[in-house]
C-alpha positions as CSV (number, residue, x, y, z in Angstrom):
1,M,1.5,29.1,-17.9
2,T,-0.4,26.7,-15.6
3,R,-1.3,28.8,-12.7
4,A,-1.8,27.4,-9.2
5,T,-5.2,27.3,-7.5
6,D,-6.1,28.0,-3.9
7,Q,-7.0,24.4,-3.6
8,A,-3.6,23.3,-4.9
9,R,-1.9,25.5,-2.3
10,A,-4.1,24.2,0.5
11,D,-3.3,20.5,-0.5
12,L,0.4,20.8,-1.3
13,A,1.6,23.5,1.0
14,P,-0.8,23.4,4.0
15,E,1.8,25.0,6.3
16,G,3.0,27.5,3.7
17,H,5.7,25.4,2.1
18,L,5.9,22.4,-0.2
19,T,7.7,19.4,1.2
20,A,9.0,17.0,-1.5
21,A,10.2,13.5,-0.8
22,I,13.2,12.7,-3.0
23,N,14.4,9.1,-3.7
24,L,18.2,9.3,-4.1
25,G,18.2,5.5,-4.5
26,N,17.0,5.9,-8.1
27,P,19.9,7.6,-10.0
28,V,17.6,8.2,-13.0
29,L,15.4,10.5,-11.0
30,A,17.8,12.1,-8.5
31,Q,21.4,12.5,-7.8
32,G,23.6,14.2,-5.2
33,D,23.1,13.9,-1.4
34,P,20.5,15.1,1.1
35,Q,22.3,18.4,1.5
36,Q,22.3,19.1,-2.2
37,P,20.0,16.9,-4.2
38,G,19.7,17.3,-8.0
39,G,18.0,15.7,-10.9
40,I,14.6,15.7,-12.7
41,T,12.5,15.3,-9.5
42,V,14.3,18.1,-7.8
43,D,13.8,20.4,-10.8
44,I,10.1,19.5,-11.0
45,A,9.7,20.2,-7.3
46,H,11.3,23.6,-7.7
47,E,8.9,24.4,-10.5
48,I,5.8,23.3,-8.5
49,A,6.9,25.5,-5.6
50,T,7.5,28.4,-7.9
51,R,3.9,28.0,-9.4
52,L,2.5,27.7,-5.9
53,G,4.4,30.8,-4.7
54,T,5.7,28.9,-1.6
55,D,9.0,27.8,-0.1
56,L,10.4,24.4,-0.9
57,R,11.7,21.8,1.6
58,F,13.3,18.4,0.7
59,V,13.3,15.1,2.7
60,C,15.6,12.7,1.0
61,F,15.7,8.9,1.2
62,D,17.6,6.0,-0.3
63,A,14.6,3.9,-1.3
64,A,11.1,4.5,-2.8
65,R,9.4,2.8,0.1
66,K,10.8,5.4,2.4
67,S,9.6,8.2,0.2
68,F,6.2,6.5,0.1
69,D,6.1,6.3,3.9
70,A,7.1,10.0,4.2
71,L,4.1,10.8,2.0
72,V,1.6,8.6,3.7
73,S,2.4,9.2,7.3
74,G,5.3,11.8,7.4
75,P,6.0,15.4,6.5
76,A,6.0,15.1,2.7
77,T,3.2,16.7,0.7
78,I,4.5,15.3,-2.6
79,A,6.6,12.4,-3.7
80,F,8.0,11.0,-7.0
81,L,6.9,7.4,-7.2
82,A,6.2,4.7,-9.8
83,V,2.5,3.9,-10.2
84,E,1.6,0.6,-8.7
85,P,-1.8,-0.7,-7.5
86,A,-0.5,-1.4,-4.0
87,R,0.5,2.2,-3.6
88,A,-2.5,3.7,-5.4
89,R,-4.6,2.4,-2.5
90,E,-2.8,4.9,-0.2
91,V,-1.8,7.8,-2.4
92,T,-3.1,9.8,-5.3
93,F,-1.1,9.6,-8.6
94,T,-0.9,11.9,-11.6
95,E,-0.2,10.5,-15.1
96,P,3.5,9.6,-15.6
97,Y,6.2,12.1,-16.6
98,V,9.0,9.6,-17.1
99,L,9.0,6.0,-18.3
100,I,11.8,3.6,-17.3
101,D,12.4,0.0,-18.3
102,G,12.7,-2.7,-15.6
103,V,15.3,-5.3,-16.8
104,Y,16.9,-8.5,-15.7
105,A,20.7,-9.3,-15.5
106,V,21.9,-12.8,-15.6
107,P,25.2,-14.7,-15.8
108,D,26.5,-15.2,-19.3
109,A,26.0,-19.0,-18.9
110,S,22.4,-18.6,-17.9
111,P,19.8,-20.3,-20.1
112,H,17.4,-17.4,-19.8
113,R,17.1,-15.3,-23.0
114,A,13.8,-13.4,-22.3
115,P,11.8,-12.3,-19.3
116,A,9.3,-15.1,-19.7
117,D,12.1,-17.6,-19.2
118,V,12.9,-16.2,-15.7
119,D,9.5,-17.2,-14.2
120,A,10.4,-20.8,-13.5
121,G,10.6,-23.0,-10.5
122,G,14.0,-22.8,-8.7
123,V,14.9,-19.4,-10.2
124,R,15.8,-16.8,-7.5
125,I,15.5,-13.1,-8.4
126,G,17.2,-10.3,-6.4
127,V,15.2,-7.1,-6.0
128,K,15.4,-3.9,-4.1
129,E,12.9,-4.2,-1.3
130,G,9.7,-2.1,-1.7
131,S,10.7,-0.9,-5.2
132,A,8.2,-0.6,-8.0
133,Y,9.6,-3.8,-9.6
134,D,9.4,-5.7,-6.3
135,L,5.7,-4.8,-6.1
136,F,5.2,-5.7,-9.8
137,L,7.0,-9.0,-9.7
138,T,5.3,-9.9,-6.4
139,R,1.9,-9.7,-8.1
140,T,2.9,-11.2,-11.5
141,L,5.5,-14.0,-11.0
142,E,4.0,-17.4,-10.6
143,H,7.0,-19.7,-10.1
144,A,10.3,-17.9,-9.5
145,T,11.3,-16.8,-6.0
146,I,11.9,-13.1,-5.1
147,V,14.8,-12.4,-2.8
148,R,14.7,-8.8,-1.3
149,G,17.7,-6.7,-0.3
150,V,19.0,-3.2,-0.2
151,D,19.4,-3.4,-4.0
152,G,18.7,-6.1,-6.6
153,T,22.3,-6.4,-7.8
154,T,23.7,-6.3,-4.3
155,V,21.6,-9.3,-3.1
156,F,22.2,-11.0,-6.4
157,A,25.9,-11.0,-5.8
158,E,25.8,-11.6,-2.0
159,Q,23.6,-14.7,-2.3
160,S,24.7,-16.0,-5.8
161,L,21.2,-15.7,-7.1
162,D,20.1,-16.5,-10.7
163,V,18.8,-13.1,-11.7
164,A,19.1,-9.5,-10.7
165,A,16.2,-7.2,-11.3
166,G,16.4,-3.4,-11.5
167,I,16.0,-0.3,-13.7
168,R,17.9,-0.4,-16.9
169,E,20.4,2.4,-16.4
170,P,22.0,1.3,-13.1
171,V,21.7,-2.4,-14.1
172,T,23.5,-1.6,-17.3
173,A,26.3,0.1,-15.4
174,Y,26.5,-2.9,-13.0
175,V,26.9,-5.3,-15.9
176,D,29.5,-3.2,-17.6
177,A,31.5,-3.2,-14.4
178,N,31.2,-6.9,-13.7
179,P,32.4,-9.2,-16.6
180,G,30.5,-12.4,-17.0
181,L,27.0,-10.9,-16.8
182,R,24.6,-9.8,-19.5
183,I,21.3,-8.0,-19.7
184,L,18.1,-9.5,-21.1
185,D,17.4,-6.6,-23.3
186,E,13.6,-7.0,-23.4
187,P,12.2,-5.2,-20.4
188,F,10.0,-7.2,-18.0
189,M,8.0,-4.0,-17.2
190,Q,7.7,-0.4,-17.9
191,I,8.0,1.7,-14.7
192,R,5.6,4.7,-14.9
193,Q,7.1,7.4,-12.8
194,A,4.5,10.0,-11.6
195,L,3.8,12.6,-8.9
196,A,2.1,11.3,-5.8
197,T,0.2,13.2,-3.2
198,K,-1.7,12.4,-0.1
199,P,-5.0,10.5,-0.5
200,S,-6.9,13.5,0.8
201,T,-5.7,15.6,-2.3
202,H,-8.7,17.2,-4.0
203,P,-9.3,16.0,-7.6
204,A,-8.8,19.6,-8.8
205,T,-5.3,19.6,-7.4
206,T,-4.4,16.4,-9.3
207,T,-5.9,18.0,-12.4
208,W,-3.7,21.1,-11.8
209,L,-0.6,18.9,-11.4
210,D,-1.4,16.9,-14.6
211,G,-1.8,20.2,-16.5
212,L,1.6,21.4,-15.2
213,L,3.2,18.1,-16.2
214,D,1.6,18.4,-19.7
215,E,3.2,21.8,-20.0
216,L,6.6,20.8,-18.8
217,L,6.7,17.8,-21.1
218,A,5.4,19.7,-24.2
219,G,7.8,22.6,-23.6
220,G,10.8,20.4,-23.3
221,F,11.4,21.1,-19.6
222,V,11.4,17.4,-18.7
223,A,13.7,16.3,-21.5
224,E,16.1,19.1,-20.8
225,A,16.2,18.3,-17.0
226,L,16.9,14.7,-17.8
227,R,19.7,15.6,-20.2
228,R,21.2,18.1,-17.8
229,S,21.4,15.3,-15.1
230,G,23.1,12.9,-17.4
231,Q,20.0,10.9,-18.3
232,S,18.4,10.1,-21.7
233,E,15.9,12.6,-23.0
234,T,13.9,9.6,-24.4
235,L,12.7,8.7,-20.9
236,A,10.3,11.7,-21.0
237,A,6.8,10.4,-21.2
238,G,4.4,11.0,-24.0
239,R,1.2,12.6,-22.6
240,V,-1.8,12.0,-24.9
241,R,-4.9,12.3,-22.7
């Protein structure tokens, strides 16, 4: 068992408790409500608190950018975020524990057949503001226009956009519920979900967290937590380091 160090307790539970920011806006990672959150991120937070020997508190949000803010300038001492360069300037990341596809949805009549087709002049893409795929597309698209909203599919429908961007599982559910749409099966990105801590975190604490994640992945904890929350076990990351 990966045992906690005094340094990890000082970094992650400076007031005697671990405070985990949970993004309920990503249904792959968390489900439920602020009063009773569940899912893989909640299970991992419980495991970390157990190893630290501390109490656990949750602060729940409906968007990753809010979890990020809670970690950078709020009460959270740990968050579950996708690794992105813009975020890595302000927080410390572990290696990923879950890998999620970012995909596009388009009308059936759309000429777009692959992600590369979407980056063209006049194409408008709906994204969830501040999401990992918003950050990724902002730094990689050269011609298409990004339109931000509370959710990629919502702004896509509200403004009759050309493309909706999002994570595969909820975008698939949206397409299934709305005839006349299809998914571009090839992902436009792989979203690397990791643990994030404050930038002041000592490297030894990050090493401890990575060792814990290695253990949870190798022992099947992550796959089982995904399955238990209705998600695919195949989302668990391979950790060869």
